[in-house]
C-alpha positions, -999 to +999 in steps of 0.1 A: +000+000+000+015+033-011+003+060+012+020+091+026+031+087+062+018+113+086+024+117+123-012+128+129-023+092+139+006+088+163-002+122+179-038+110+183-027+079+201-005+098+224-033+122+233-039+102+264-009+119+279-019+154+268-031+181+293-059+189+269-073+154+274-103+150+298-093+157+334-087+124+351-068+125+384-060+087+384-045+089+349-025+120+359-011+102+390+000+072+368+017+095+343+036+116+368+047+085+387+067+072+358+101+084+344+095+088+307+132+087+301+135+052+315+126+025+290+112+001+316+090+028+333+079+041+299+068+007+288+049+003+321+032+036+314+023+025+279+010-008+292-012+010+318-026+037+296-020+031+259-028-006+256-065-001+263-066+029+239-048+009+212-075-018+211-102+008+205-087+010+170-097-015+144-072-042+133-064-023+102-059+010+121-036-007+146-015-021+117-014+014+101-002+030+134+026+005+136+036+009+100+035+047+102+057+048+133+080+023+117+082+045+086+092+076+106+118+057+127+133+043+095+138+077+079+153+092+110+126+115+120+131+136+152+094+136+161+095+173+170+062+176+151+046+156+178+063+167+210+063+204+202+025+204+198+018+184+229+017+196+265+019+165+287+016+155+323+051+141+321+072+153+351+103+155+328+109+165+292+114+136+269+152+137+264+154+113+235+123+114+213+134+086+190+141+063+220+106+072+233+091+062+199+113+030+198+098+019+231+063+029+218+066+008+187+080-022+206+049-020+229+024-015+201+039-046+183+037-066+215+000-055+220-008-064+184+008-098+188-010-105+220-043-092+208-043-106+172-062-138+182-087-119+204-103-096+178 
């Protein structure tokens, strides 16, 4: 499938961490309790908050999310387009955006593998 890659869908997925998202104290507590610059804690954060969001998407949409993120990682994108437009509850600034996205794609692929027989 030849389609232009855009980061809009990834930004939408990460909206769960955005301050503009619906006010939810429990979600905020989870977000600020994790170090987003530590791969293990970041994966735990994704498991807690992104995994349920990921499965709201259809099978095809999930695959497209993974393919889009993979496309941008392959071309060496800095992901400034996402992080500069997002105000998050993260206690710290994301120091390595590509590392953040590498952990994200690893988690999304794991979720997709785990959930592929469910849907």
